[in-house]
N, C-alpha and C positions, 0 to 999 in steps of 0.2 A: 787692536790689530787691524780691524776692518778699516779704520780711518786711514791707516798708512797706505792701504791698497787704493784708496780714493785720492790721496794727496801725494803719492810718491813722485819724485822727480826722475827716478831711474827705474826702468823695468827691463829685465833680461828674461829670456825664455829658453832654458836648457831643454834640448830635445829628448834627453833620456834621463833615467834615474842616476846612472853613473855620472853624467854631466852635472846633474844637480848636486850630487855628493861632492864633486870636485869644487863646487862653488861655495859650499858651506864650511865654516870654521868648526873646529872641534868645540864641544861645549854642550850645554843643555838647551833644549828647544821646547816651547810650549805648543801644543797641538789643540786646535779647536775645530770640531766638526762645524762647518759653516751652515748653521740652521738658525734663521731669524724668523721669529713668529710675530705676525702683525695682528693686532686687534684694535680696530679703529685707527687712531693716530699713534698708538703706542706700539713700539717695536722692542722685542727683547730677545736675548740670546737663549736658545733652547737646545743647543747641541751638547755633545760630550766634550770633555776637557781632559788633557793628560800632559805630563811632562816626561821627556825622554832625552837621553844623551844621543849624540849624532849616530853612533853605530846602531843603537836600538831603533832610532827613527828610520834609518835607511833599510834596516831589516824588516820593519813593520810595513813600509811602503812597498818593498819588493814582494813580500808575502801577499799583500792586498792586490797587487797587480797580477801576480801569478794565479790567484784564486778568482780573479775577475770581480773583486769586491771593493774596489777603490772608491771611497766616498769623497765628495767635495769637502775640502777643509782648508784652514789657514794654519800656517806654522810660523812661529816667530822665534828668533834667537832670543835667549833670556835677556831681560832688561831689568833695571832697578827703579827707574823713575821716568815719568813722561810716557812717551810712546816707544815701541820697539824700533830698533834701527833697521831691521830686516824682517820682511814678511814674505812668505812663499804661499801663493795660492795654488792649490792642487785641484785639478779638475777631475771629474769622474772618468774622463777619457784618457787619463794618464798625462795630461799636459801640466807643465809647471811654469809659473810666472813669478820671478823674484822681484819684489818691490823694495826699493831702498830710498831713503831721503838722500839728496845729493851730497850732503856733508857727512853721511853716516855709512859709507860703504865699508863692509867688513871683509877684510882680505883673508882668505882661508890659509 
């Protein structure tokens, strides 16, 4: 998921959670708390991981925003091989950035 954010050809930034929800297709999403631990030259993922359907995802994000407990994370539409087609970067400040590969836009 992290690689897509570094190599995406298309980036959109919905201003609100409702705008983000409108951009996402129905389906399952993988969530990863974006926590990378570095020890020397070695980097590894050390955050939490979950899978949720779109309504659960939006409800989770809304609750976190309301509580003031939104954590930085990456969210990817479920994929079967290679890299995900869509990755959302969620900032602790409630910002959203949708990263897609040019050939892989998912229409909601």
